[in-house]
N, CA, C and O atoms as CSV, one atom per row, in Angstrom:
chain,resi,resn,atom,element,x,y,z
A,1,UNK,N,N,5.030,-6.123,7.592
A,1,UNK,CA,C,5.544,-5.231,6.573
A,1,UNK,C,C,5.149,-5.771,5.206
A,1,UNK,O,O,5.070,-6.981,4.994
A,2,UNK,N,N,4.905,-4.848,4.288
A,2,UNK,CA,C,4.630,-5.189,2.899
A,2,UNK,C,C,5.606,-4.416,2.027
A,2,UNK,O,O,5.988,-3.293,2.358
A,3,UNK,N,N,6.006,-5.012,0.920
A,3,UNK,CA,C,6.854,-4.324,-0.049
A,3,UNK,C,C,6.206,-4.475,-1.412
A,3,UNK,O,O,5.930,-5.586,-1.864
A,4,UNK,N,N,5.966,-3.341,-2.065
A,4,UNK,CA,C,5.394,-3.337,-3.409
A,4,UNK,C,C,6.442,-2.791,-4.356
A,4,UNK,O,O,7.182,-1.877,-3.992
A,5,UNK,N,N,6.526,-3.335,-5.574
A,5,UNK,CA,C,7.431,-2.790,-6.586
A,5,UNK,C,C,6.736,-2.798,-7.938
A,5,UNK,O,O,5.929,-3.675,-8.247
A,6,UNK,N,N,7.081,-1.781,-8.739
A,6,UNK,CA,C,6.511,-1.680,-10.070
A,6,UNK,C,C,6.507,-0.251,-10.555
A,6,UNK,O,O,7.106,0.628,-9.936
A,7,UNK,N,N,5.822,-0.016,-11.678
A,7,UNK,CA,C,5.683,1.321,-12.244
A,7,UNK,C,C,4.535,2.025,-11.540
A,7,UNK,O,O,3.409,1.528,-11.505
A,8,UNK,N,N,4.837,3.188,-10.981
A,8,UNK,CA,C,3.818,3.971,-10.284
A,8,UNK,C,C,3.707,5.311,-10.991
A,8,UNK,O,O,4.583,6.164,-10.850
A,9,UNK,N,N,2.632,5.501,-11.752
A,9,UNK,CA,C,2.422,6.736,-12.495
A,9,UNK,C,C,1.841,7.809,-11.591
A,9,UNK,O,O,1.104,7.512,-10.650
A,10,UNK,N,N,2.177,9.048,-11.880
A,10,UNK,CA,C,1.694,10.182,-11.089
A,10,UNK,C,C,0.171,10.152,-11.012
A,10,UNK,O,O,-0.509,10.104,-12.037
A,11,UNK,N,N,-0.354,10.180,-9.802
A,11,UNK,CA,C,-1.794,10.210,-9.587
A,11,UNK,C,C,-2.495,8.865,-9.701
A,11,UNK,O,O,-3.665,8.748,-9.339
A,12,UNK,N,N,-1.799,7.851,-10.196
A,12,UNK,CA,C,-2.423,6.528,-10.338
A,12,UNK,C,C,-2.528,5.853,-8.971
A,12,UNK,O,O,-1.723,6.111,-8.077
A,13,UNK,N,N,-3.510,5.002,-8.825
A,13,UNK,CA,C,-3.742,4.292,-7.576
A,13,UNK,C,C,-3.456,2.810,-7.770
A,13,UNK,O,O,-3.893,2.203,-8.747
A,14,UNK,N,N,-2.723,2.243,-6.834
A,14,UNK,CA,C,-2.459,0.804,-6.812
A,14,UNK,C,C,-3.132,0.246,-5.566
A,14,UNK,O,O,-2.880,0.713,-4.456
A,15,UNK,N,N,-3.984,-0.748,-5.751
A,15,UNK,CA,C,-4.706,-1.363,-4.639
A,15,UNK,C,C,-3.972,-2.627,-4.202
A,15,UNK,O,O,-3.619,-3.475,-5.021
A,16,UNK,N,N,-3.749,-2.732,-2.892
A,16,UNK,CA,C,-3.110,-3.906,-2.296
A,16,UNK,C,C,-4.129,-4.556,-1.371
A,16,UNK,O,O,-4.598,-3.936,-0.417
A,17,UNK,N,N,-4.469,-5.817,-1.661
A,17,UNK,CA,C,-5.504,-6.496,-0.883
A,17,UNK,C,C,-5.232,-7.994,-0.854
A,17,UNK,O,O,-4.989,-8.614,-1.889
A,18,UNK,N,N,-5.275,-8.565,0.346
A,18,UNK,CA,C,-5.105,-10.016,0.525
A,18,UNK,C,C,-3.827,-10.546,-0.130
A,18,UNK,O,O,-3.839,-11.625,-0.723
A,19,UNK,N,N,-2.728,-9.799,-0.029
A,19,UNK,CA,C,-1.460,-10.247,-0.585
A,19,UNK,C,C,-1.342,-10.121,-2.087
A,19,UNK,O,O,-0.421,-10.676,-2.685
A,20,UNK,N,N,-2.267,-9.393,-2.709
A,20,UNK,CA,C,-2.252,-9.184,-4.166
A,20,UNK,C,C,-2.239,-7.695,-4.475
A,20,UNK,O,O,-2.689,-6.878,-3.672
A,21,UNK,N,N,-1.714,-7.351,-5.655
A,21,UNK,CA,C,-1.659,-5.956,-6.089
A,21,UNK,C,C,-2.405,-5.804,-7.410
A,21,UNK,O,O,-2.385,-6.700,-8.253
A,22,UNK,N,N,-3.071,-4.644,-7.583
A,22,UNK,CA,C,-3.781,-4.387,-8.842
A,22,UNK,C,C,-2.808,-4.217,-9.995
A,22,UNK,O,O,-3.194,-4.362,-11.155
A,23,UNK,N,N,-1.552,-3.913,-9.697
A,23,UNK,CA,C,-0.471,-3.891,-10.681
A,23,UNK,C,C,0.839,-4.002,-9.922
A,23,UNK,O,O,0.890,-3.717,-8.726
A,24,UNK,N,N,1.893,-4.411,-10.600
A,24,UNK,CA,C,3.171,-4.601,-9.937
A,24,UNK,C,C,3.176,-5.877,-9.104
A,24,UNK,O,O,2.339,-6.762,-9.277
A,25,UNK,N,N,4.144,-5.944,-8.196
A,25,UNK,CA,C,4.335,-7.136,-7.364
A,25,UNK,C,C,4.333,-6.726,-5.900
A,25,UNK,O,O,4.934,-5.717,-5.531
A,26,UNK,N,N,3.657,-7.509,-5.065
A,26,UNK,CA,C,3.632,-7.228,-3.625
A,26,UNK,C,C,4.095,-8.466,-2.858
A,26,UNK,O,O,3.767,-9.601,-3.201
A,27,UNK,N,N,4.870,-8.198,-1.807
A,27,UNK,CA,C,5.284,-9.262,-0.881
A,27,UNK,C,C,4.733,-8.893,0.486
A,27,UNK,O,O,4.953,-7.780,0.963
A,28,UNK,N,N,4.030,-9.804,1.111
A,28,UNK,CA,C,3.429,-9.550,2.411
A,28,UNK,C,C,1.963,-9.199,2.290
A,28,UNK,O,O,1.431,-9.042,1.191
A,29,UNK,N,N,1.316,-9.077,3.445
A,29,UNK,CA,C,-0.104,-8.726,3.471
A,29,UNK,C,C,-0.422,-8.054,4.797
A,29,UNK,O,O,0.421,-7.988,5.693
A,30,UNK,N,N,-1.631,-7.563,4.910
A,30,UNK,CA,C,-2.075,-6.912,6.139
A,30,UNK,C,C,-2.657,-7.955,7.094
A,30,UNK,O,O,-3.138,-8.998,6.650
A,31,UNK,N,N,-2.617,-7.682,8.405
A,31,UNK,CA,C,-3.046,-8.693,9.378
A,31,UNK,C,C,-4.552,-8.838,9.571
A,31,UNK,O,O,-5.001,-9.802,10.192
A,32,UNK,N,N,-5.344,-7.894,9.049
A,32,UNK,CA,C,-6.797,-7.998,9.206
A,32,UNK,C,C,-7.313,-7.495,10.541
A,32,UNK,O,O,-8.420,-7.841,10.952
A,33,UNK,N,N,-6.517,-6.681,11.219
A,33,UNK,CA,C,-6.905,-6.042,12.488
A,33,UNK,C,C,-6.500,-4.570,12.417
A,33,UNK,O,O,-5.728,-4.198,11.533
A,34,UNK,N,N,-6.999,-3.720,13.324
A,34,UNK,CA,C,-6.614,-2.304,13.297
A,34,UNK,C,C,-5.094,-2.121,13.396
A,34,UNK,O,O,-4.437,-2.711,14.253
A,35,UNK,N,N,-4.555,-1.288,12.496
A,35,UNK,CA,C,-3.114,-1.049,12.443
A,35,UNK,C,C,-2.795,0.423,12.213
A,35,UNK,O,O,-3.649,1.206,11.797
A,36,UNK,N,N,-1.555,0.777,12.493
A,36,UNK,CA,C,-1.009,2.077,12.141
A,36,UNK,C,C,-0.036,1.821,10.988
A,36,UNK,O,O,0.697,0.832,11.001
A,37,UNK,N,N,-0.030,2.718,9.986
A,37,UNK,CA,C,0.757,2.502,8.771
A,37,UNK,C,C,1.743,3.630,8.544
A,37,UNK,O,O,1.457,4.796,8.815
A,38,UNK,N,N,2.928,3.253,8.034
A,38,UNK,CA,C,3.953,4.205,7.587
A,38,UNK,C,C,4.376,3.778,6.189
A,38,UNK,O,O,4.680,2.608,5.959
A,39,UNK,N,N,4.397,4.738,5.242
A,39,UNK,CA,C,4.734,4.441,3.851
A,39,UNK,C,C,6.024,5.166,3.481
A,39,UNK,O,O,6.193,6.342,3.802
A,40,UNK,N,N,6.932,4.463,2.807
A,40,UNK,CA,C,8.155,5.057,2.275
A,40,UNK,C,C,8.300,4.643,0.832
A,40,UNK,O,O,8.028,3.487,0.511
A,41,UNK,N,N,8.715,5.527,-0.054
A,41,UNK,CA,C,9.204,6.880,0.155
A,41,UNK,C,C,8.079,7.844,0.511
A,41,UNK,O,O,6.899,7.537,0.345
A,42,UNK,N,N,8.464,8.998,0.995
A,42,UNK,CA,C,7.505,9.977,1.532
A,42,UNK,C,C,6.587,10.595,0.473
A,42,UNK,O,O,5.518,11.101,0.812
A,43,UNK,N,N,6.989,10.560,-0.811
A,43,UNK,CA,C,6.118,11.150,-1.843
A,43,UNK,C,C,5.096,10.153,-2.377
A,43,UNK,O,O,4.428,10.417,-3.377
A,44,UNK,N,N,4.976,9.018,-1.714
A,44,UNK,CA,C,3.908,8.053,-1.994
A,44,UNK,C,C,2.992,8.068,-0.776
A,44,UNK,O,O,3.447,7.913,0.357
A,45,UNK,N,N,1.714,8.255,-1.018
A,45,UNK,CA,C,0.767,8.348,0.088
A,45,UNK,C,C,-0.340,7.325,0.002
A,45,UNK,O,O,-0.469,6.601,-0.985
A,46,UNK,N,N,-1.129,7.278,1.045
A,46,UNK,CA,C,-2.275,6.375,1.084
A,46,UNK,C,C,-3.472,7.026,0.403
A,46,UNK,O,O,-3.842,8.151,0.739
A,47,UNK,N,N,-4.071,6.335,-0.540
A,47,UNK,CA,C,-5.302,6.784,-1.173
A,47,UNK,C,C,-6.499,6.153,-0.469
A,47,UNK,O,O,-7.598,6.707,-0.472
A,48,UNK,N,N,-6.268,4.979,0.139
A,48,UNK,CA,C,-7.288,4.294,0.936
A,48,UNK,C,C,-6.579,3.552,2.059
A,48,UNK,O,O,-5.598,2.847,1.820
A,49,UNK,N,N,-7.063,3.705,3.255
A,49,UNK,CA,C,-6.470,3.047,4.418
A,49,UNK,C,C,-7.251,1.796,4.796
A,49,UNK,O,O,-8.436,1.687,4.480
A,50,UNK,N,N,-6.602,0.856,5.463
A,50,UNK,CA,C,-7.338,-0.287,6.002
A,50,UNK,C,C,-8.395,0.217,6.995
A,50,UNK,O,O,-8.145,1.154,7.753
A,51,UNK,N,N,-9.561,-0.405,6.982
A,51,UNK,CA,C,-10.659,0.043,7.844
A,51,UNK,C,C,-11.620,-1.124,8.086
A,51,UNK,O,O,-11.491,-2.178,7.464
A,52,UNK,N,N,-12.584,-0.931,8.994
A,52,UNK,CA,C,-13.575,-1.995,9.224
A,52,UNK,C,C,-14.345,-2.358,7.954
A,52,UNK,O,O,-14.715,-3.517,7.761
A,53,UNK,N,N,-14.590,-1.361,7.080
A,53,UNK,CA,C,-15.379,-1.627,5.877
A,53,UNK,C,C,-14.668,-2.528,4.864
A,53,UNK,O,O,-15.323,-3.158,4.033
A,54,UNK,N,N,-13.332,-2.595,4.924
A,54,UNK,CA,C,-12.617,-3.486,4.010
A,54,UNK,C,C,-11.935,-4.636,4.771
A,54,UNK,O,O,-11.021,-5.278,4.253
A,55,UNK,N,N,-12.390,-4.882,5.995
A,55,UNK,CA,C,-11.874,-5.983,6.791
A,55,UNK,C,C,-10.439,-5.800,7.248
A,55,UNK,O,O,-9.772,-6.764,7.622
A,56,UNK,N,N,-9.959,-4.547,7.218
A,56,UNK,CA,C,-8.576,-4.219,7.600
A,56,UNK,C,C,-7.558,-4.916,6.694
A,56,UNK,O,O,-6.404,-5.091,7.086
A,57,UNK,N,N,-7.977,-5.321,5.475
A,57,UNK,CA,C,-7.083,-6.085,4.593
A,57,UNK,C,C,-6.829,-5.411,3.257
A,57,UNK,O,O,-6.286,-6.035,2.345
A,58,UNK,N,N,-7.214,-4.142,3.125
A,58,UNK,CA,C,-7.057,-3.449,1.841
A,58,UNK,C,C,-6.494,-2.060,2.073
A,58,UNK,O,O,-6.878,-1.365,3.014
A,59,UNK,N,N,-5.567,-1.662,1.191
A,59,UNK,CA,C,-5.106,-0.283,1.168
A,59,UNK,C,C,-4.757,0.071,-0.264
A,59,UNK,O,O,-4.554,-0.807,-1.102
A,60,UNK,N,N,-4.691,1.353,-0.534
A,60,UNK,CA,C,-4.325,1.831,-1.865
A,60,UNK,C,C,-3.274,2.914,-1.698
A,60,UNK,O,O,-3.353,3.739,-0.788
A,61,UNK,N,N,-2.279,2.902,-2.596
A,61,UNK,CA,C,-1.225,3.908,-2.583
A,61,UNK,C,C,-1.299,4.747,-3.846
A,61,UNK,O,O,-1.808,4.304,-4.875
A,62,UNK,N,N,-0.782,5.972,-3.752
A,62,UNK,CA,C,-0.781,6.897,-4.893
A,62,UNK,C,C,0.522,7.692,-4.853
A,62,UNK,O,O,0.967,8.112,-3.785
A,63,UNK,N,N,1.134,7.896,-6.028
A,63,UNK,CA,C,2.398,8.624,-6.116
A,63,UNK,C,C,2.180,10.064,-6.586
A,63,UNK,O,O,1.221,10.368,-7.296
A,64,UNK,N,N,3.087,10.930,-6.175
A,64,UNK,CA,C,3.042,12.329,-6.612
A,64,UNK,C,C,3.872,12.547,-7.868
A,64,UNK,O,O,3.893,13.654,-8.406
A,65,UNK,N,N,4.571,11.492,-8.356
A,65,UNK,CA,C,5.326,11.613,-9.601
A,65,UNK,C,C,5.462,10.258,-10.287
A,65,UNK,O,O,5.320,9.216,-9.647
A,66,UNK,N,N,5.739,10.274,-11.594
A,66,UNK,CA,C,5.945,9.048,-12.370
A,66,UNK,C,C,7.281,8.429,-11.997
A,66,UNK,O,O,8.293,9.122,-11.898
A,67,UNK,N,N,7.275,7.110,-11.789
A,67,UNK,CA,C,8.541,6.431,-11.562
A,67,UNK,C,C,8.350,4.932,-11.378
A,67,UNK,O,O,7.272,4.444,-11.038
A,68,UNK,N,N,9.441,4.234,-11.617
A,68,UNK,CA,C,9.510,2.817,-11.283
A,68,UNK,C,C,10.121,2.797,-9.890
A,68,UNK,O,O,11.171,3.400,-9.671
A,69,UNK,N,N,9.484,2.117,-8.947
A,69,UNK,CA,C,9.919,2.257,-7.564
A,69,UNK,C,C,9.613,1.036,-6.724
A,69,UNK,O,O,8.933,0.103,-7.151
A,70,UNK,N,N,10.137,1.078,-5.522
A,70,UNK,CA,C,9.825,0.098,-4.482
A,70,UNK,C,C,9.211,0.884,-3.331
A,70,UNK,O,O,9.787,1.873,-2.877
A,71,UNK,N,N,8.059,0.456,-2.861
A,71,UNK,CA,C,7.362,1.121,-1.761
A,71,UNK,C,C,7.333,0.165,-0.573
A,71,UNK,O,O,6.907,-0.984,-0.692
A,72,UNK,N,N,7.791,0.659,0.572
A,72,UNK,CA,C,7.769,-0.126,1.806
A,72,UNK,C,C,6.611,0.358,2.670
A,72,UNK,O,O,6.492,1.551,2.952
A,73,UNK,N,N,5.767,-0.565,3.084
A,73,UNK,CA,C,4.619,-0.251,3.936
A,73,UNK,C,C,4.824,-0.981,5.260
A,73,UNK,O,O,4.687,-2.201,5.349
A,74,UNK,N,N,5.149,-0.210,6.265
A,74,UNK,CA,C,5.330,-0.786,7.600
A,74,UNK,C,C,4.027,-0.627,8.368
A,74,UNK,O,O,3.419,0.443,8.345
A,75,UNK,N,N,3.601,-1.670,9.038
A,75,UNK,CA,C,2.380,-1.584,9.833
A,75,UNK,C,C,2.642,-2.118,11.228
A,75,UNK,O,O,3.501,-2.973,11.446
A,76,UNK,N,N,1.871,-1.582,12.164
A,76,UNK,CA,C,1.973,-1.967,13.560
A,76,UNK,C,C,0.574,-2.138,14.108
A,76,UNK,O,O,-0.264,-1.248,13.965
A,77,UNK,N,N,0.310,-3.274,14.735
A,77,UNK,CA,C,-1.004,-3.549,15.308
A,77,UNK,C,C,-1.253,-2.589,16.471
A,77,UNK,O,O,-0.388,-2.387,17.324
A,78,UNK,N,N,-2.451,-2.003,16.488
A,78,UNK,CA,C,-2.807,-1.077,17.571
A,78,UNK,C,C,-3.283,-1.816,18.802
A,78,UNK,O,O,-3.623,-1.190,19.805
């Protein structure tokens, strides 16, 4: 599981890679293998999913509205 917190502007993208965030604060990281992902809250979506091209260690989230928030990213190894 990963938890990101910070200001998420409408339409802006936050990249989470190798336990680091392009903005805000992230706790946790991805395992580097194929996974299934669930993001909460529901109005925050994936702009980029982990894949072979990024070593299964990168994802990006995008919000549908401006807000300061906490985003929970649950992952499960396939």
